[in-house]
N, C-alpha and C positions, 0 to 999 in steps of 0.2 A: 504493500500500500504506500510505503514511503517513496518508492521508486516512481509510482504513478503520480503522486502529488508533486514530486520534483520535476517530472517531465511536463506535467500540466503547467506548473509555475514557469518553467522555461519557455513553454509554448505561448503562454499569455504574454510574457515579456517580449518574445520575438515578434508576435503578431502586433503588439502595441507599437514596437519600434518600426515594424514594417508599414504600419498604417501611417505613421508620422513621416516616414521617408518617401512614401508614394506621392507623386505629384498629380497624377490623373484622378479627377474626382470620382469617376465611376469605379476605378480600381480601389480607391479608398473606401467606397461604400461596401465593396465585396470584402475588403480586408477587415472592416469594422464588423461585418456580419460574422466572419470566421472568428474574430477575436471574442465576440459575444458568445459564440458556441463553446469556445474553449473555457471561457469564464463560467458558463453554465455547468460544464463538466467538472470544473474545479469546485464549484459550490456543491455539486452532487457528491463529489469525493469527500468533502468535509461534512457530509450528512446534513445539508441544508436544502432539501428538495423544494421547499416553497420559494426560496430565493432563486434557485436554479430555474424553476418554471417562469418566474418573473423575468429573469435575465433572458431566457429564450424569447419570450414575447417582446420585450422591449429592445434588448441589445442585438438580437439576431434577426428580428423580423421588422419591427416598427421603425427603428432608427434608420437602418439602411433603406427601407422603403421611402421614408420621408426625404432622405438625402437624394435618392434617385428621382423622386417626383420634383424636388426643387431644381435639380440639374436640368431635367426635361423642360420645366417651365422657363428657366433662364435661357436655355438654348432656343426655345421656341420664340421667346420675346426678341432675342437678338436676331434671329432669322427674319422675323417680321419687320424689325427696324431696318435691317439691311435691305430687305425687299422693297419697303416703302421709300427708302432713300434713293434707290435707283430710278424709281418711277418719276420722282419729282424733278 
């Protein structure tokens, strides 16, 4: 069990650093999702299933989804501005 906890802690540290180091927003959303899944597994390993379920819902699903929706909206608005600027 200690080896599993150590591996999960190292994985959480690596995915956190990877998320910060990534420059592409879509890749960051994927990295945040994977980071959330590893955190949920870590919470489960420490016998906190209620926190793990909350982490899965928020950290692995809702947060990346909100990030991806925001990116899509910003890109759509930028494309519309670019398209309307060319017509004028």
